[in-house]
ROBA-995461 format. One record per atom (N, C-alpha, C): residue number from 1; chain; atom name; x negated, y, z negated. Coordinates in steps of 0.05 Angstrom, whole numbers, plus 5000, padded with zeros to 4 digits. Example, Ala and Ser with C-alpha at 12.3 -4.5 7.8 and 13.67 -1.06 7.14 Angstrom:
% ROBA-995461
(1 "A" "N" (4736 4886 4844))
(1 "A" "CA" (4754 4910 4844))
(1 "A" "C" (4736 4934 4844))
(2 "A" "N" (4743 4955 4858))
(2 "A" "CA" (4727 4979 4857))
(2 "A" "C" (4742 5001 4843))
This chain:
% ROBA-995461
(1 "A" "N" (5822 7741 2218))
(1 "A" "CA" (5806 7763 2208))
(1 "A" "C" (5822 7788 2206))
(2 "A" "N" (5840 7793 2226))
(2 "A" "CA" (5856 7817 2225))
(2 "A" "C" (5877 7816 2203))
(3 "A" "N" (5885 7791 2196))
(3 "A" "CA" (5904 7788 2174))
(3 "A" "C" (5892 7797 2148))
(4 "A" "N" (5867 7790 2144))
(4 "A" "CA" (5853 7798 2120))
(4 "A" "C" (5850 7829 2118))
(5 "A" "N" (5844 7841 2141))
(5 "A" "CA" (5841 7870 2142))
(5 "A" "C" (5868 7884 2135))
(6 "A" "N" (5890 7874 2147))
(6 "A" "CA" (5916 7885 2140))
(6 "A" "C" (5923 7881 2111))
(7 "A" "N" (5916 7858 2100))
(7 "A" "CA" (5921 7853 2071))
(7 "A" "C" (5906 7872 2053))
(8 "A" "N" (5881 7877 2060))
(8 "A" "CA" (5864 7895 2044))
(8 "A" "C" (5876 7924 2046))
(9 "A" "N" (5883 7932 2069))
(9 "A" "CA" (5895 7959 2072))
(9 "A" "C" (5921 7961 2057))
(10 "A" "N" (5937 7940 2057))
(10 "A" "CA" (5962 7939 2043))
(10 "A" "C" (5958 7942 2013))
(11 "A" "N" (5938 7927 2002))
(11 "A" "CA" (5932 7929 1974))
(11 "A" "C" (5922 7957 1966))
(12 "A" "N" (5906 7969 1983))
(12 "A" "CA" (5897 7996 1977))
(12 "A" "C" (5920 8016 1977))
(13 "A" "N" (5939 8013 1996))
(13 "A" "CA" (5962 8030 1996))
(13 "A" "C" (5978 8026 1970))
(14 "A" "N" (5981 8001 1962))
(14 "A" "CA" (5996 7995 1937))
(14 "A" "C" (5983 8009 1913))
(15 "A" "N" (5957 8006 1910))
(15 "A" "CA" (5943 8018 1888))
(15 "A" "C" (5945 8049 1888))
(16 "A" "N" (5942 8061 1912))
(16 "A" "CA" (5944 8090 1914))
(16 "A" "C" (5973 8099 1907))
(17 "A" "N" (5992 8084 1916))
(17 "A" "CA" (6020 8091 1910))
(17 "A" "C" (6025 8090 1880))
(18 "A" "N" (6016 8069 1867))
(18 "A" "CA" (6019 8068 1838))
(18 "A" "C" (6005 8091 1824))
(19 "A" "N" (5981 8098 1833))
(19 "A" "CA" (5966 8120 1821))
(19 "A" "C" (5981 8147 1825))
(20 "A" "N" (5992 8152 1849))
(20 "A" "CA" (6006 8177 1853))
(20 "A" "C" (6032 8179 1837))
(21 "A" "N" (6045 8156 1834))
(21 "A" "CA" (6070 8157 1818))
(21 "A" "C" (6063 8162 1788))
(22 "A" "N" (6042 8150 1779))
(22 "A" "CA" (6034 8154 1751))
(22 "A" "C" (6024 8182 1745))
(23 "A" "N" (6012 8194 1765))
(23 "A" "CA" (6001 8222 1761))
(23 "A" "C" (6023 8243 1761))
(24 "A" "N" (6046 8237 1772))
(24 "A" "CA" (6067 8257 1773))
(24 "A" "C" (6077 8263 1745))
(25 "A" "N" (6083 8289 1740))
(25 "A" "CA" (6093 8297 1714))
(25 "A" "C" (6122 8290 1712))
(26 "A" "N" (6129 8274 1692))
(26 "A" "CA" (6156 8268 1687))
(26 "A" "C" (6165 8283 1662))
(27 "A" "N" (6184 8271 1647))
(27 "A" "CA" (6193 8284 1622))
(27 "A" "C" (6170 8285 1602))
(28 "A" "N" (6153 8266 1602))
(28 "A" "CA" (6131 8265 1583))
(28 "A" "C" (6106 8279 1593))
(29 "A" "N" (6106 8289 1616))
(29 "A" "CA" (6082 8303 1627))
(29 "A" "C" (6066 8286 1646))
(30 "A" "N" (6069 8260 1646))
(30 "A" "CA" (6054 8242 1663))
(30 "A" "C" (6025 8241 1657))
(31 "A" "N" (6010 8226 1672))
(31 "A" "CA" (5981 8224 1668))
(31 "A" "C" (5967 8249 1678))
(32 "A" "N" (5980 8265 1694))
(32 "A" "CA" (5968 8289 1704))
(32 "A" "C" (5961 8308 1682))
(33 "A" "N" (5977 8308 1661))
(33 "A" "CA" (5972 8325 1638))
(33 "A" "C" (5949 8316 1620))
(34 "A" "N" (5942 8291 1622))
(34 "A" "CA" (5921 8281 1604))
(34 "A" "C" (5894 8279 1619))
(35 "A" "N" (5893 8285 1644))
(35 "A" "CA" (5867 8285 1658))
(35 "A" "C" (5851 8310 1649))
(36 "A" "N" (5826 8306 1643))
(36 "A" "CA" (5809 8328 1636))
(36 "A" "C" (5808 8334 1606))
(37 "A" "N" (5816 8315 1589))
(37 "A" "CA" (5813 8318 1561))
(37 "A" "C" (5830 8339 1548))
(38 "A" "N" (5855 8339 1552))
(38 "A" "CA" (5873 8358 1539))
(38 "A" "C" (5879 8383 1554))
(39 "A" "N" (5868 8387 1577))
(39 "A" "CA" (5875 8410 1593))
(39 "A" "C" (5902 8405 1605))
(40 "A" "N" (5917 8425 1611))
(40 "A" "CA" (5943 8422 1623))
(40 "A" "C" (5940 8414 1652))
(41 "A" "N" (5961 8403 1663))
(41 "A" "CA" (5959 8394 1691))
(41 "A" "C" (5957 8418 1710))
(42 "A" "N" (5966 8441 1701))
(42 "A" "CA" (5964 8465 1718))
(42 "A" "C" (5935 8473 1722))
(43 "A" "N" (5918 8469 1702))
(43 "A" "CA" (5890 8477 1705))
(43 "A" "C" (5874 8456 1720))
(44 "A" "N" (5883 8431 1720))
(44 "A" "CA" (5868 8410 1734))
(44 "A" "C" (5876 8409 1763))
(45 "A" "N" (5901 8408 1768))
(45 "A" "CA" (5910 8404 1796))
(45 "A" "C" (5923 8429 1808))
(46 "A" "N" (5925 8450 1793))
(46 "A" "CA" (5934 8475 1804))
(46 "A" "C" (5963 8481 1802))
(47 "A" "N" (5976 8473 1781))
(47 "A" "CA" (6004 8481 1775))
(47 "A" "C" (6024 8470 1795))
(48 "A" "N" (6038 8487 1809))
(48 "A" "CA" (6059 8480 1828))
(48 "A" "C" (6047 8464 1851))
(49 "A" "N" (6023 8471 1859))
(49 "A" "CA" (6010 8456 1881))
(49 "A" "C" (6007 8427 1875))
(50 "A" "N" (6002 8420 1850))
(50 "A" "CA" (5998 8392 1842))
(50 "A" "C" (6023 8376 1846))
(51 "A" "N" (6046 8387 1838))
(51 "A" "CA" (6071 8371 1841))
(51 "A" "C" (6078 8369 1870))
(52 "A" "N" (6074 8390 1885))
(52 "A" "CA" (6080 8389 1914))
(52 "A" "C" (6062 8369 1928))
(53 "A" "N" (6036 8369 1922))
(53 "A" "CA" (6017 8350 1934))
(53 "A" "C" (6024 8322 1926))
(54 "A" "N" (6030 8317 1900))
(54 "A" "CA" (6036 8289 1892))
(54 "A" "C" (6062 8279 1903))
(55 "A" "N" (6082 8297 1906))
(55 "A" "CA" (6107 8289 1918))
(55 "A" "C" (6103 8281 1947))
(56 "A" "N" (6088 8297 1962))
(56 "A" "CA" (6083 8291 1990))
(56 "A" "C" (6066 8265 1993))
(57 "A" "N" (6046 8262 1975))
(57 "A" "CA" (6029 8238 1976))
(57 "A" "C" (6046 8213 1970))
(58 "A" "N" (6064 8215 1951))
(58 "A" "CA" (6081 8192 1944))
(58 "A" "C" (6099 8185 1968))
(59 "A" "N" (6110 8205 1981))
(59 "A" "CA" (6128 8199 2004))
(59 "A" "C" (6112 8187 2027))
(60 "A" "N" (6088 8197 2032))
(60 "A" "CA" (6072 8186 2054))
(60 "A" "C" (6063 8158 2047))
(61 "A" "N" (6054 8153 2022))
(61 "A" "CA" (6045 8126 2015))
(61 "A" "C" (6068 8106 2014))
(62 "A" "N" (6092 8115 2006))
(62 "A" "CA" (6115 8097 2006))
(62 "A" "C" (6122 8089 2034))
(63 "A" "N" (6121 8108 2052))
(63 "A" "CA" (6127 8102 2081))
(63 "A" "C" (6105 8083 2092))
(64 "A" "N" (6080 8088 2085))
(64 "A" "CA" (6059 8071 2095))
(64 "A" "C" (6062 8042 2083))
(65 "A" "N" (6071 8040 2058))
(65 "A" "CA" (6076 8014 2046))
(65 "A" "C" (6097 7999 2061))
(66 "A" "N" (6120 8012 2067))
(66 "A" "CA" (6142 7999 2081))
(66 "A" "C" (6133 7991 2109))
(67 "A" "N" (6119 8008 2123))
(67 "A" "CA" (6109 8001 2150))
(67 "A" "C" (6090 7978 2149))
(68 "A" "N" (6072 7978 2129))
(68 "A" "CA" (6053 7956 2126))
(68 "A" "C" (6067 7930 2121))
(69 "A" "N" (6088 7930 2104))
(69 "A" "CA" (6103 7906 2099))
(69 "A" "C" (6116 7895 2124))
(70 "A" "N" (6129 7913 2139))
(70 "A" "CA" (6142 7905 2164))
(70 "A" "C" (6123 7895 2185))
(71 "A" "N" (6100 7908 2188))
(71 "A" "CA" (6080 7900 2208))
(71 "A" "C" (6070 7872 2200))
(72 "A" "N" (6064 7867 2175))
(72 "A" "CA" (6053 7841 2167))
(72 "A" "C" (6074 7819 2170))
(73 "A" "N" (6099 7825 2165))
(73 "A" "CA" (6120 7804 2167))
(73 "A" "C" (6126 7797 2196))
(74 "A" "N" (6124 7817 2214))
(74 "A" "CA" (6130 7811 2242))
(74 "A" "C" (6106 7801 2257))
(75 "A" "N" (6083 7813 2252))
(75 "A" "CA" (6059 7806 2268))
(75 "A" "C" (6047 7778 2260))
(76 "A" "N" (6051 7770 2236))
(76 "A" "CA" (6038 7746 2227))
(76 "A" "C" (6057 7723 2222))
(77 "A" "N" (6079 7723 2237))
(77 "A" "CA" (6098 7701 2234))
(77 "A" "C" (6085 7676 2247))
(78 "A" "N" (6091 7653 2235))
(78 "A" "CA" (6083 7628 2248))
(78 "A" "C" (6107 7614 2259))
(79 "A" "N" (6104 7601 2281))
(79 "A" "CA" (6126 7587 2293))
(79 "A" "C" (6132 7562 2277))
(80 "A" "N" (6156 7560 2266))
(80 "A" "CA" (6164 7537 2250))
(80 "A" "C" (6178 7517 2269))
(81 "A" "N" (6164 7494 2273))
(81 "A" "CA" (6175 7474 2290))
(81 "A" "C" (6187 7451 2274))
(82 "A" "N" (6178 7447 2250))
(82 "A" "CA" (6188 7425 2234))
(82 "A" "C" (6203 7436 2210))
(83 "A" "N" (6221 7421 2198))
(83 "A" "CA" (6235 7430 2175))
(83 "A" "C" (6216 7437 2152))
(84 "A" "N" (6222 7457 2137))
(84 "A" "CA" (6204 7465 2116))
(84 "A" "C" (6213 7456 2088))
(85 "A" "N" (6237 7447 2085))
(85 "A" "CA" (6246 7438 2059))
(85 "A" "C" (6256 7409 2061))
(86 "A" "N" (6258 7396 2038))
(86 "A" "CA" (6267 7369 2038))
(86 "A" "C" (6296 7367 2047))
(87 "A" "N" (6312 7386 2040))
(87 "A" "CA" (6340 7387 2048))
(87 "A" "C" (6343 7388 2078))
(88 "A" "N" (6327 7406 2090))
(88 "A" "CA" (6327 7408 2119))
(88 "A" "C" (6318 7382 2133))
(89 "A" "N" (6299 7368 2122))
(89 "A" "CA" (6289 7343 2133))
(89 "A" "C" (6311 7322 2132))
(90 "A" "N" (6325 7320 2109))
(90 "A" "CA" (6347 7300 2106))
(90 "A" "C" (6370 7306 2125))
(91 "A" "N" (6376 7331 2128))
(91 "A" "CA" (6398 7339 2146))
(91 "A" "C" (6391 7332 2175))
(92 "A" "N" (6365 7336 2182))
(92 "A" "CA" (6357 7331 2209))
(92 "A" "C" (6356 7301 2215))
(93 "A" "N" (6348 7285 2195))
(93 "A" "CA" (6346 7256 2199))
(93 "A" "C" (6374 7244 2199))
(94 "A" "N" (6393 7256 2186))
(94 "A" "CA" (6420 7246 2186))
(94 "A" "C" (6424 7223 2167))
(95 "A" "N" (6406 7217 2150))
(95 "A" "CA" (6409 7195 2131))
(95 "A" "C" (6405 7206 2103))
(96 "A" "N" (6419 7194 2084))
(96 "A" "CA" (6416 7201 2057))
(96 "A" "C" (6398 7181 2043))
(97 "A" "N" (6383 7189 2023))
(97 "A" "CA" (6366 7170 2009))
(97 "A" "C" (6383 7150 1993))
(98 "A" "N" (6372 7126 1989))
(98 "A" "CA" (6386 7105 1974))
(98 "A" "C" (6383 7111 1945))
(99 "A" "N" (6405 7113 1931))
(99 "A" "CA" (6405 7118 1902))
(99 "A" "C" (6409 7092 1888))
(100 "A" "N" (6390 7084 1870))
(100 "A" "CA" (6393 7059 1856))
(100 "A" "C" (6417 7060 1836))
(101 "A" "N" (6429 7037 1831))
(101 "A" "CA" (6452 7036 1814))
(101 "A" "C" (6442 7040 1785))
(102 "A" "N" (6458 7056 1770))
(102 "A" "CA" (6449 7061 1742))
(102 "A" "C" (6448 7036 1725))
(103 "A" "N" (6434 7038 1703))
(103 "A" "CA" (6431 7014 1686))
(103 "A" "C" (6457 7005 1674))
(104 "A" "N" (6474 7022 1666))
(104 "A" "CA" (6500 7015 1654))
(104 "A" "C" (6521 7013 1675))
(105 "A" "N" (6517 6998 1695))
(105 "A" "CA" (6535 6997 1718))
(105 "A" "C" (6561 6981 1712))
(106 "A" "N" (6563 6967 1689))
(106 "A" "CA" (6586 6951 1682))
(106 "A" "C" (6611 6969 1680))
(107 "A" "N" (6608 6993 1672))
(107 "A" "CA" (6630 7012 1670))
(107 "A" "C" (6620 7038 1658))
(108 "A" "N" (6639 7056 1656))
(108 "A" "CA" (6631 7082 1645))
(108 "A" "C" (6634 7082 1615))
(109 "A" "N" (6627 7103 1602))
(109 "A" "CA" (6630 7104 1573))
(109 "A" "C" (6659 7106 1565))
(110 "A" "N" (6676 7114 1582))
(110 "A" "CA" (6704 7116 1576))
(110 "A" "C" (6720 7090 1578))
(111 "A" "N" (6708 7070 1592))
(111 "A" "CA" (6722 7044 1595))
(111 "A" "C" (6720 7029 1569))
(112 "A" "N" (6736 7007 1568))
(112 "A" "CA" (6735 6989 1545))
(112 "A" "C" (6707 6977 1543))
(113 "A" "N" (6698 6973 1519))
(113 "A" "CA" (6671 6961 1516))
(113 "A" "C" (6671 6932 1526))
(114 "A" "N" (6650 6924 1538))
(114 "A" "CA" (6647 6897 1549))
(114 "A" "C" (6638 6879 1526))
(115 "A" "N" (6654 6858 1520))
(115 "A" "CA" (6647 6839 1499))
(115 "A" "C" (6642 6813 1512))
(116 "A" "N" (6620 6800 1505))
(116 "A" "CA" (6613 6774 1515))
(116 "A" "C" (6620 6753 1495))
(117 "A" "N" (6631 6731 1504))
(117 "A" "CA" (6638 6709 1486))
(117 "A" "C" (6612 6694 1480))
(118 "A" "N" (6605 6694 1455))
(118 "A" "CA" (6580 6680 1447))
(118 "A" "C" (6589 6654 1433))
(119 "A" "N" (6580 6631 1444))
(119 "A" "CA" (6587 6606 1430))
(119 "A" "C" (6575 6604 1403))
(120 "A" "N" (6589 6593 1384))
(120 "A" "CA" (6578 6591 1357))
(120 "A" "C" (6554 6573 1357))
(121 "A" "N" (6535 6580 1340))
(121 "A" "CA" (6510 6564 1340))
(121 "A" "C" (6515 6538 1325))
(122 "A" "N" (6496 6520 1327))
(122 "A" "CA" (6499 6494 1315))
(122 "A" "C" (6499 6496 1285))
(123 "A" "N" (6487 6515 1273))
(123 "A" "CA" (6486 6518 1244))
(123 "A" "C" (6513 6529 1234))
(124 "A" "N" (6527 6545 1250))
(124 "A" "CA" (6552 6557 1241))
(124 "A" "C" (6575 6537 1241))
(125 "A" "N" (6574 6516 1258))
(125 "A" "CA" (6596 6496 1259))
(125 "A" "C" (6598 6480 1234))
(126 "A" "N" (6577 6469 1222))
(126 "A" "CA" (6581 6454 1197))
(126 "A" "C" (6590 6471 1174))
(127 "A" "N" (6581 6496 1174))
(127 "A" "CA" (6590 6514 1152))
(127 "A" "C" (6619 6520 1154))
(128 "A" "N" (6629 6523 1179))
(128 "A" "CA" (6658 6528 1183))
(128 "A" "C" (6674 6503 1176))
(129 "A" "N" (6663 6479 1181))
(129 "A" "CA" (6678 6455 1175))
(129 "A" "C" (6680 6451 1145))
(130 "A" "N" (6660 6459 1130))
(130 "A" "CA" (6661 6456 1101))
(130 "A" "C" (6682 6474 1089))
(131 "A" "N" (6684 6499 1100))
(131 "A" "CA" (6703 6518 1090))
(131 "A" "C" (6732 6510 1095))
(132 "A" "N" (6737 6497 1118))
(132 "A" "CA" (6765 6490 1125))
(132 "A" "C" (6773 6463 1113))
(133 "A" "N" (6755 6449 1102))
(133 "A" "CA" (6762 6424 1089))
(133 "A" "C" (6755 6399 1104))
(134 "A" "N" (6737 6400 1123))
(134 "A" "CA" (6727 6376 1135))
(134 "A" "C" (6729 6375 1165))
(135 "A" "N" (6751 6370 1177))
(135 "A" "CA" (6752 6364 1205))
(135 "A" "C" (6760 6390 1221))
(136 "A" "N" (6753 6388 1246))
(136 "A" "CA" (6761 6410 1262))
(136 "A" "C" (6782 6403 1282))
């Protein structure tokens, strides 16, 4: 239950941080200049006070974001007793998986091609005898 509460607070901090960064006036004026339908940011947020407030808010929210990340990573660690990846399991067991032999196991592609001696068929023998002149 407390994990959910920390997660919700973390998401709120993230959203507020994004909002404060977007509201800051940059080279293009930021979103602070477009709030209020064309009024300048000085009339909406008070000129110099707006940039000072947004700068402080950004620094505070960034710090809160980092602290929230650290608290969640430390407080909600789970004790890992078993290996978490397949590589860790294989290393712990000390055995490698059996790899089946490839289909072309007679040789590699760079070796001489394998030729099998095929006996001549019964039909080919009489035809060869006729061509040579009778006997074999």
